[in-house]
C-alpha positions in Angstrom: 11.5 5.0 11.7 15.2 4.1 12.3 16.9 5.5 15.3 20.6 6.1 15.5 22.1 4.8 18.8 23.6 7.5 21.2 27.0 8.2 19.7 28.9 11.1 20.9 25.8 12.5 22.4 23.8 12.4 19.2 20.6 10.4 18.3 19.1 10.3 14.9 15.4 9.5 13.8 14.3 8.4 10.4 10.7 7.3 9.4 9.1 3.8 9.5 6.1 1.6 10.5 4.8 -0.3 13.4 1.9 -2.6 14.4 -0.9 -2.9 16.8 -2.8 -6.0 16.6 -5.3 -8.1 18.6 -4.6 -11.8 19.3 -7.5 -14.2 19.4 -8.5 -15.6 22.7 -7.6 -19.3 23.5 -10.1 -22.0 22.3 -12.8 -22.9 24.8 -12.5 -26.1 26.7 -15.6 -28.1 27.4 -16.4 -27.8 31.1 -19.0 -26.9 33.6 -20.2 -24.2 33.5 -20.3 -24.0 29.6 -17.5 -21.8 28.2 -18.3 -18.3 27.0 -17.8 -18.0 23.3 -14.6 -16.1 22.3 -15.2 -12.6 21.2 -14.3 -12.1 17.4 -12.6 -8.9 16.8 -14.1 -6.6 14.0 -11.9 -5.7 11.0 -11.5 -2.1 12.5 -10.2 -3.6 15.8 -7.9 -6.0 14.1 -6.4 -3.4 11.8 -6.3 -0.7 14.5 -8.6 1.6 12.7 -10.8 2.0 15.9 -7.9 3.6 17.6 -6.1 6.0 15.3 -3.4 8.4 16.5 -4.4 12.0 17.1 -1.9 13.0 14.3 -3.7 10.9 11.7 -7.2 12.5 12.6 -5.8 16.0 12.6 -4.3 15.6 9.1 -7.5 14.0 7.8 -9.6 16.8 9.1 -7.2 19.4 7.5 -6.6 17.9 4.1 -10.1 16.4 3.5 -12.1 18.9 5.4 -13.6 16.4 7.8 -14.9 17.1 11.4 -13.3 14.9 14.2 -16.1 12.4 14.2 -16.2 12.2 10.3 -12.4 11.5 10.3 -12.8 8.7 13.0 -15.9 7.2 11.3 -14.0 7.1 8.0 -11.1 5.0 9.2 -13.5 2.4 10.7 -15.7 2.4 7.6 -12.7 1.9 5.3 -11.4 -1.1 7.4 -14.7 -2.8 7.7 -15.2 -2.3 3.8 -12.0 -4.1 2.9 -13.1 -7.2 4.5 -16.5 -7.0 2.9 -15.0 -6.4 -0.6 -12.6 -9.3 -0.1 -15.3 -11.6 0.7 -17.3 -10.6 -2.5 -14.1 -10.7 -4.5 -13.7 -14.4 -3.7 -17.4 -15.2 -3.9 -17.9 -13.5 -7.5 -14.7 -14.9 -8.8 -14.4 -14.3 -12.6 -17.3 -12.0 -12.5 -15.7 -9.6 -10.0 -15.2 -6.1 -11.7 -13.8 -4.2 -8.7 -14.7 -2.3 -5.5 -14.5 1.2 -4.5 -15.5 3.6 -1.6 -17.6 6.9 -1.6 -19.0 9.4 0.6 -17.6 11.8 3.2 -17.0 8.9 5.7 -16.4 6.3 3.3 -19.7 4.8 4.2 -20.6 3.7 0.7 -19.0 0.5 -0.6 -19.7 -0.3 -4.3 -18.9 -3.7 -5.7 -19.1 -4.3 -9.5 -20.1 -7.5 -11.3 -20.8 -8.5 -14.8 -23.8 -10.6 -13.7 -27.1 -9.1 -12.5 -27.8 -12.4 -10.6 -25.1 -11.3 -8.2 -26.8 -8.1 -7.1 -28.6 -9.8 -4.2 -25.3 -11.3 -2.7 -23.5 -8.0 -3.0 -26.4 -6.1 -1.2 -26.5 -8.8 1.5 -23.0 -7.7 2.4 -24.1 -4.1 2.8 -22.6 -2.9 -0.4 -24.1 -1.1 -3.4 -24.0 -3.5 -6.5 -22.7 -2.1 -10.0 -23.5 -4.2 -13.0 -21.0 -3.6 -15.7 -19.8 -4.9 -19.0 -16.2 -6.0 -18.4 -14.7 -8.1 -15.6 -11.7 -6.8 -13.8 -9.5 -9.6 -15.2 -10.7 -8.4 -18.9 -9.6 -4.8 -18.1 -6.3 -6.0 -16.6 -5.7 -8.0 -19.8 -6.0 -4.9 -22.0 -3.7 -2.9 -19.7 -1.1 -5.7 -19.8 -1.1 -5.1 -23.7 -0.3 -1.5 -23.0 2.3 -2.5 -20.6 4.0 -4.7 -23.2 3.9 -1.9 -25.8 5.6 0.5 -23.6 8.6 -1.6 -23.6 8.9 -1.2 -27.4 7.7 2.3 -28.2 8.2 5.8 -26.7 5.7 6.8 -24.0 7.0 10.3 -23.6 3.6 11.8 -24.7 1.5 9.0 -23.0 3.0 9.1 -19.5 0.0 7.3 -17.6 -2.3 4.6 -18.2 -4.5 2.4 -15.7 -7.6 0.4 -15.0 -10.4 2.9 -14.0 -12.3 0.5 -11.8 -15.5 2.9 -11.1 -15.6 3.8 -14.8 -15.1 0.1 -15.9 -12.6 0.9 -18.4 -8.9 1.4 -19.2 -7.7 5.0 -19.3 -4.7 6.6 -21.1 -3.4 10.0 -20.1 -1.7 11.8 -23.1 -0.4 15.2 -24.0 -2.5 15.0 -27.2 -5.1 12.5 -28.7 -2.9 11.5 -31.8 -0.2 10.3 -29.3 -2.7 8.3 -27.3 -4.1 6.6 -30.5 -0.7 5.8 -31.8 0.1 4.1 -28.5 -3.1 2.1 -28.5 -2.3 1.1 -32.2 1.1 -0.2 -31.3 -0.4 -2.3 -28.5 -3.0 -3.7 -30.7 -5.9 -2.1 -28.6 -9.0 -0.7 -30.2 -9.6 3.0 -29.5 -13.1 2.5 -28.5 -12.0 0.2 -25.7 -10.1 2.8 -23.9 -10.8 6.2 -22.5 -8.4 9.0 -23.3 -7.6 12.0 -21.0 -5.6 14.7 -22.7 -3.4 16.7 -20.3 -0.1 18.5 -20.6 0.9 17.3 -17.1 4.0 14.9 -16.9 4.7 13.0 -13.8 8.2 13.2 -12.4 10.1 11.2 -10.0 10.5 13.1 -6.7 14.3 13.0 -5.7 16.0 16.2 -5.0 19.4 17.7 -5.0 19.4 19.9 -1.9 20.2 19.7 1.8 17.5 19.0 4.5 16.1 16.1 6.4 15.7 12.6 5.1 18.7 10.5 3.9 21.3 11.1 1.3 22.7 9.3 -1.6 26.3 10.0 -2.5 26.2 13.0 -0.4 24.1 14.8 -2.8 20.5 13.4 -3.7 18.0 13.5 -0.9 15.1 11.0 -0.5 12.9 9.9 2.4 12.8 6.8 4.5 9.7 4.6 4.0 9.3 1.8 6.6 11.5 -0.2 8.7 12.3 -3.8 7.8 14.5 -6.7 8.6 16.0 -9.2 6.1 14.8 -12.8 6.7 18.1 -14.0 5.1 20.7 -12.0 7.0 18.7 -10.5 10.0 20.1 -7.1 8.8 17.8 -4.1 9.7 17.0 -1.3 7.3 14.3 0.4 5.4 12.3 0.3 2.2 12.3 3.4 -0.2 12.1 4.2 -3.9 14.1 2.5 -6.3 14.9 5.8 -8.3 16.6 7.1 -5.0 19.7 4.8 -5.7 21.3 1.7 -7.1 22.5 -1.5 -5.3 25.8 -0.7 -3.6 25.3 3.0 -3.4 26.4 4.5 0.0 23.9 6.4 2.1 24.1 9.0 5.0 21.5 10.0 7.5 19.8 13.3 7.9 22.8 14.5 9.9 25.3 13.3 7.3 26.5 10.5 9.5 27.1 7.1 8.0 23.7 5.3 7.5 24.3 2.2 5.3 24.0 0.9 1.6 21.3 0.0 -1.0 21.0 -3.8 -0.7 18.8 -3.9 -3.8 16.9 -1.5 -6.1 14.6 -1.8 -9.2 13.8 1.2 -11.5 12.3 1.5 -13.9 9.8 -1.4 -14.3 9.1 -1.0 -10.5 10.1 1.7 -8.1 11.4 -0.2 -5.1 14.6 -0.5 -3.0 15.8 -1.4 0.5 18.7 0.0 2.3 20.5 -2.1 5.0 21.7 0.2 7.9 24.9 0.0 10.2 24.8 -1.1 13.7 24.8 2.5 14.8 21.0 2.7 13.7 18.1 0.8 15.0 14.8 0.3 13.2 11.8 1.4 15.1 8.1 0.9 14.3 7.1 4.5 13.7 6.2 7.0 11.1 6.9 10.8 11.4 3.4 12.3 11.6 1.8 15.8 11.8 3.8 18.2 13.8 6.7 15.6 13.9 4.7 13.4 16.2 5.4 9.7 15.9 2.6 7.4 14.5 2.5 3.7 15.4 0.6 1.6 12.7 -0.5 -2.0 12.5 0.5 -3.8 9.3 0.2 -3.7 5.5 -3.3 -4.5 4.5 -4.0 -2.8 1.0 -6.7 -0.2 1.0 -9.6 0.1 -1.5 -10.0 2.7 -4.2 -11.5 5.7 -2.5 -9.8 5.2 1.0 -8.1 7.9 2.8 -4.3 7.9 2.7 -1.5 10.0 4.3 2.1 10.6 3.2 5.1 11.6 5.3 8.2 13.0 3.6 11.2 14.9 4.4 10.3 18.0 2.2 6.8 18.8 2.8 5.9 16.5 5.9 2.6 15.0 6.5 -0.3 15.3 3.9 -3.4 13.3 3.4 -5.8 12.6 0.5 -7.5 9.6 -1.2 -6.5 6.6 -3.2 -7.7 7.0 -6.7 -6.4 4.0 -8.5 -4.3 0.8 -8.1 -2.2 -0.9 -10.8 -1.2 2.3 -12.7 1.6 2.4 -15.3 3.5 5.7 -15.3 6.1 6.6 -17.9 8.8 9.0 -16.2 11.7 10.4 -18.2 13.9 7.4 -17.1 11.4 4.7 -18.1 7.9 3.2 -17.4 7.0 1.9 -13.8 4.1 -0.5 -13.5 1.9 -1.4 -10.6 1.8 2.0 -8.9 -1.1 3.5 -6.9 -2.5 6.9 -7.8 -3.6 9.4 -5.1 -4.9 12.9 -4.6 -2.0 13.6 -1.9 0.5 16.3 -2.9 4.4 15.7 -2.8 7.4 17.6 -3.8 11.1 16.7 -4.8 12.7 15.1 -1.8 9.6 13.4 -0.5 10.5 10.2 -2.7 10.5 7.1 -0.9 8.6 8.3 2.1 5.7 6.5 3.8 2.1 6.3 2.6 -0.2 5.0 5.3 -4.0 4.4 5.2 -5.3 4.8 8.9 -2.8 2.3 10.6 -1.8 0.3 7.6 1.4 0.8 5.5 0.4 1.2 1.8 3.7 2.1 -0.1 6.7 4.5 -0.7 6.3 7.6 -2.6 7.4 7.4 -6.3 6.6 10.6 -8.2 3.9 12.9 -9.4 2.9 16.3 -10.7 1.9 19.6 -8.9 3.1 20.6 -5.4 1.8 21.2 -2.0 0.9 24.8 -2.7 -1.5 24.3 -5.6 -2.2 20.6 -5.1 -1.3 17.6 -7.3 -1.3 13.9 -8.1 1.2 11.6 -6.4 2.0 7.9 -7.1 3.3 5.4 -4.6 5.0 1.9 -5.0 2.9 -0.6 -2.9 5.0 -2.0 0.0 3.8 -5.5 -0.1 5.5 -6.2 -3.4 8.8 -4.7 -1.9 8.5 -7.2 1.1 8.1 -10.0 -1.2 10.9 -9.0 -3.7 13.5 -8.9 -1.1 12.0 -11.3 1.5 11.9 -8.6 4.1 9.7 -8.5 7.2 7.9 -5.0 8.1 9.0 -3.7 11.6 6.1 -3.8 13.9 5.6 -2.8 17.5 4.7 -6.5 18.4 7.1 -8.3 16.2 6.2 -11.2 13.9 7.1 -14.4 15.7 6.3 -17.6 14.0 3.1 -19.2 15.0 2.3 -22.3 12.8 -0.8 -24.2 13.2 -0.8 -27.3 15.4 -1.4 -29.7 12.3 0.4 -27.8 9.5 3.9 -29.4 9.6 3.1 -31.6 6.6 1.1 -29.1 4.5 2.8 -27.4 1.6 0.7 -24.3 1.9 0.9 -23.8 5.6 0.3 -20.3 6.8 3.5 -18.5 7.9 4.3 -15.1 9.2 6.3 -12.7 7.1 4.8 -14.1 3.9 2.8 -11.7 1.7 -0.7 -12.9 0.8 -3.0 -11.6 -1.9 -6.7 -11.7 -2.1 -7.9 -15.3 -3.1 -4.9 -17.0 -1.8 -5.6 -20.2 0.3 -3.5 -21.6 3.3 -3.8 -24.3 5.8 -3.7 -23.3 9.5 -4.5 -25.7 12.3 -5.7 -28.4 9.8 -8.2 -26.0 8.3 -8.4 -24.3 5.0 -8.7 -20.4 4.8 -9.0 -18.0 2.0 -7.3 -14.4 2.1 -9.6 -11.3 1.9 -7.1 -8.6 1.8 -3.5 -8.3 0.5 -1.1 -8.1 3.5 2.0 -9.4 5.0 1.2 -12.0 7.7 2.1 -11.3 11.3 2.1 -13.5 14.5 -1.0 -11.7 15.9 -2.9 -12.1 12.5 -3.2 -16.0 12.4 -6.3 -17.0 10.1 -8.4 -18.6 13.0 -8.5 -15.4 15.0 -8.4 -12.7 12.1 -11.8 -12.9 10.1 -10.9 -9.4 8.9 -8.1 -10.9 6.7 -9.1 -14.7 6.3 -12.2 -16.5 5.6 -12.7 -20.2 6.7 -13.5 -22.5 3.7 
């Protein structure tokens, strides 16, 4: 959220993100009596999933049909599963074929592998093993061929394609089968290697041309604020949003039509990301507008697994929840193809574009587009937030800040861990002279140093 300072008795509020995090205890010192071992926080505690806001719990109950206890258990299970999936991802290496959640409370974590010899290791982590034919990297290679083909041929009748991890195959959604087969032929992909889903539905970008809350571009188009950020280069405050909402240099106004700022950067199509720098009359705050306009404090940007619950905040339809269905989805809008989106069961409508997607307490992305509405239901896609932060060298605004805390022996290491950097699963860093490997995609914060955050980092 971005607040406007009190000017002529007025104060504005726009939506964004925050952070709650646990720092590790100081190292024990040899003494008499013997030191008590430091308590290692669980993944749920690190990511704030054990203390969700009432607004998040109520929305999950409403939209997913859960009881209060089921909603709370689901958030904890999803946080813990992310760490276990990350460990197995790194352990299985090229044999890893994906991970996803199932069950009412997300208590069922399934991890896929191409080698039956890995089953015992997967089950030892409390997950269900699925032995499949193709590794995730093979499926992604097929999708990459489709992405390349989309730059050369029309995808009007083949608007969506993605890796369906639970099904262990690449899927193409088309308005008719001949169109899908023509797309596959142009990409050099065999029809038998891809699943085809025929649907008349065409996703659309969700900008709107009407009045209401949110923010405005050129005093006409309305979109929604995503998450508050600060530029590492200029220290300018602002927020991230969807790229189709505006181009670099476009002027913006707030929900009350007062001057807000301008687009500092924007990419669309290809991706659907942007960031807006705001004037000194506005202050970025670590909040997201939740159910009943209550403000939700969240903890960071650790990416959720397929099957995890996710909620969306937008200026048209407010707060709605659902589940993550796929990551890495390509969508062909009328304006061009966007790659790397995440697909959800959450509804959205025009004007919700750019708004926040949050899983439990973690920022996930900004609303891109979709189909359907919040009366009959629909499918909505979001642009993941970590790539936006990385693209523009932005730091997510959090409640605790993100002060630099380098390890004591890292000054000469080229890969020293540092706050505000975006790390992907499998990345390795040096912290305090020790090597660590990343378990979940996230932007580093001062309270999330590798030595004290086993939910995100594994010591090598």
